[in-house]
C-alpha positions, 0 to 999 in steps of 0.5 A: 066640157070641150065637145059642147064648148067647141060646137057652140063657140064656132057658131055664127051667133057671135056678131063679133066672131069675125074679130077672131078671124082678123086676129088669127085666133081659131074659132074652135077651142081645144080642150082636154076635158070631155065632160059637160055639166050644168055649170058648163052650159051656164057659162056658155049661155053667159058667153053667148049673151054677153058676147065674150070669148073663152081664151082657154085652148085658143090663145097664146101658149094654151093653144094646145089646151092644158087642164087647170086642175089636178084631176085633168079637168078644165074648171078655171076660165078667162073670158074677155070681149072681142075688142079686148082680145087685141090687147092680150099678148099671151095666156097660159096655164102655169104648173100646179103649185100647192103654194097657190092651191091644193086643186087648181093650177094658176092662170097667167094672162099678159096684157099689152098695156102700151097698146092700151095707152095708145088706144086711150083705153086707160090713162096713167094718173095718180091718186093721193091718199092720206094714211094714218101712221102705223099703230105703236104700243109704246104711244098708247098713253099719248093716244088716250091723252089725245082723245077729245074728252069734250066730244066724248062727253057730248056723245055720252050726253046724246046716249043718255038722251036716247035712253029715255026714248022708246024708239031710236032711228037707225039714222040716230045710231049711225050718226053716233057711230060716226061720231065715235069713229071720228074721235078715235081717228082724230086721236090717232092722227095726232098720235101717229101722224099722217102720210100722203101716198100717191097711187099710180095705175101704171108704174115701173117702180119696184113695189115694197111688201108692207105686210107686217109679218113679211120679214127677211126670212120670207124674202130669202125663201121667196128668192129661193122659190123664184130661183127654183122656178127659173131652173125648172122652167129652163131644164124641166127635169124631175130633179128641178121639179122636186127642188121646186116643190120643196121650195114652195113647201118651205116658203109657205111654211115660213109665211104661215109661221110668221103670220101665226106669230104676228096673230099671237102677238096682236092677241097678247097686245089686245089683252094688255089694253084691257088691263 
């Protein structure tokens, strides 16, 4: 799409095009893709109408332009407003990896958050949320006992009343659903307890993976993958490229196996609840 993109993105239809000049960002984009289609024209119309710019082929490490798919085409883009360009510190197209996609290469965008804070674009604030504790099979009997039978009887009574009616409003049914949900949630809170979590938009704390299927084997495979990525980035030889490919395959295999096992265990547990 490069020929058409380069022509249109260099026109003075953009009232903010001077910002590109101030930031020393080229008006004309580079691209290894010379194919133009209807979707590309629609993207151009969108950019022109909303005064946004395509980062591919003009910003960061992608100035020389790289394809975003295995067939040497550019089909994945990042666009932003002219006023946001000053916060973009880098943009690059990553190496193709089957871990992320069978066709597409990953796109990496680096944003200077410190500049955003100084310009009062965003604020560092935390939001507290009450979360119910995780489900535990060994507490199933306690969960059943904590269900408020009086409220259940009240719901059943309303259902019996509705049976005698020819037309039941959508609002009546929604209220019943909410009542049933509240009964189950209240029982869960009593059984598993609640925890208060503070979510911070900007935090330097190390994130912990809370996925049930993510175990020590996943963590070990992930560390090996990162090591292979660093070696390939540093040396770039075919030996380390093949090592990276094998690390990606193994990491995906470990994750898929754990997810499959978790789904099977959950299915078995659900079947036991029916008994």
